[in-house]
N, C-alpha and C positions, 0 to 999 in steps of 0.2 A: 692129597686133598687134607689128610689129617695133619701133615706137616703144615700146610697152609693155615688150617684152622688153629693150630697151635701157635703159628706166628702171629695171627690176628688177636688171639687171646692174650698172648704175651705183650703185644703191642698195646692192646687195650688196657691191660693191667698196668703196664709202664705209664701210659697216658693218665690213668686215674691216679697212680702213685705220684706223677709229676704235677698234676693238677692239686692233689692234696698237699704236696710240699709247697707249691705256689701260694695256695690259699692259706696254708698254716704258717707260713714264713713272710710271704710278701704282703699279705692282707694286713696284719698288725703293723708292719712297717709303714704302709701306705696310710693307715689309720692314724699312727702317730705323726706322720708328716702333715696331714691335714690338720690335726689338733694343734701343732706347733705353728703352722701357717694362720690359723684363725687367731691364736694367741699373739703372733707377731702383728696382725692387722689390728687387733684390739690395742695393743701397747703404742703402735704407730698413731692411731687416732687419738688416744689420750695424751700422747706426747704433743701432737699438733694442738689439742685443746689447751693443754697447760702453757704452751707457747703463746697462744692467743691470749690466754688469762694474764700472762706475764706483761704482754704489750700493753694490754688494757690498764693493768695496774700502774705501769710507768706513765702511761698518758695521763691518769688520775692523779698521780703524785705531782707531775708537772703543772696540771691544771690547778690543784690545791696549792702548790707552791706560788703560782702567780696570784692567787686569791688571798693568800694568808695575810698580806698587809691590809687588804680591805676588810676581811673578817675580823681581824684585830680592832681596826677602827670601829666596826660595828659593835663589837663586844663592849668597847669602852663607852659608847652611847648609853648603856644601861647601867643602873646603880644597883648596889647590893640591897635587896629589899630588907633584909634582917639586920644589916650593919651598915647604914648609909653615911658613915663618918666623912668619907671623902667628899661627898656631895654637900654635907653640912658645912664642912670646912670652905668649900668653894662658895657657898651663900654668905658665909661670915665675911670671907676676903672680899667678895664683891660688894657687899653692903659697907664694909669699912673703906673701900676705894671710892664708893659713890657718896660718902659721908651721910649714910643713913643709919638710924637706930633700928634695930631689928630684933624680934623675938620670934622664935620658930616653935611651932607646935606640930606634932605628928597627928594626921587624921587617918583614921581607919578607912580604907576604901569601901565604898557601898558595894555590896554584892549585886552586879548588874550582868545580865547576859549580853548586853549590847557591846562590851568591851572585852573581847578575847584575850587581851595582853595583861600580864601582871604589871601592877604598878604600886608606888607608894604615894600617899598624899601628904601634903605639907600645907600648913596655915601659917603664912608670913604676916605679922603685924609690924607696920613701919611707921615711923615718925621722922619726918624729913621735910626738906625744902622741896618744892613741887618738881622743879627740873632736875634735882638729884634723884627723886623718886622715879622719875620717867627715865633717867639714865640707867638707874639700877634695874628696871624692868627690861630695857633693851639689852642688858648684858646677860640677864638670865635667859632670854627668849634666844639670844645667839651663842649661848652656852654649849659645851661639847656634850651635853646631855639632852636626851628626848624629853622635853618639858611641854606640858600643855597647860595653858593658864585656864582654870575652870572657872573663877570668879575673881573679879577685881572691884574693890570699892575704895574710892579715894574721897576724902572730905577735907575741907579747909579747916584750920584751927587757928585761933587768934593768938595762941600762946607762942612767944618767940623761942626758937631754939638755938643753942650755943653752936657756932661753927667751929671748924678746926682752926680757922685763922683768927678766932676769939671775937669776930663781930656776930651780932645777931642778925639772923636773916629773916625776912618777911616772906610772905606767900608759903607758909608752913602747912604741912598736910599731915594727915594720919591716913594710912592706906592698910587695907585687908586684902591679901591675896592667897586665894586657894589654887595650889598648883599640883598637877598630877605628873609624876616622874616615872617612866617606865622602867621596870627592874628586871633582872636576870630571873 
């Protein structure tokens, strides 16, 4: 019986030693495997998220590429509020083509909460043959700029105006036009 007890005690000690070895050696290895697998899953999710972001970015770039010409046209509708030289040249050229004598005055926009858009105001004083005046108005209303005619006063004058062809024209008029041109 003593031999049997000794065998049981020895088996029990070996079992405890084996369990201790397994616990001391295998447990850290399993813990490291779990940590590495969790890291792998996190990196895999991040990679999938980055791939989705890349696809969305490519779609946005294609969408913007398709809209770029329209955005450029829209951008060109607005004048530079601080330096509207190109717009003033347009007015002078249009007045010359319509045979209109014109002076341009800058008007400070009234501070109004009704209009959320920035704009520049211009006061145009015209002396012209009435049909030429109407032709000028039509050209500026159909111009490549966003223009809103705020006020238009036309009155007939009896003083004849010289024309480009040298003949004096009747039905002469003076016009005062207040326009609002939307700016960047």
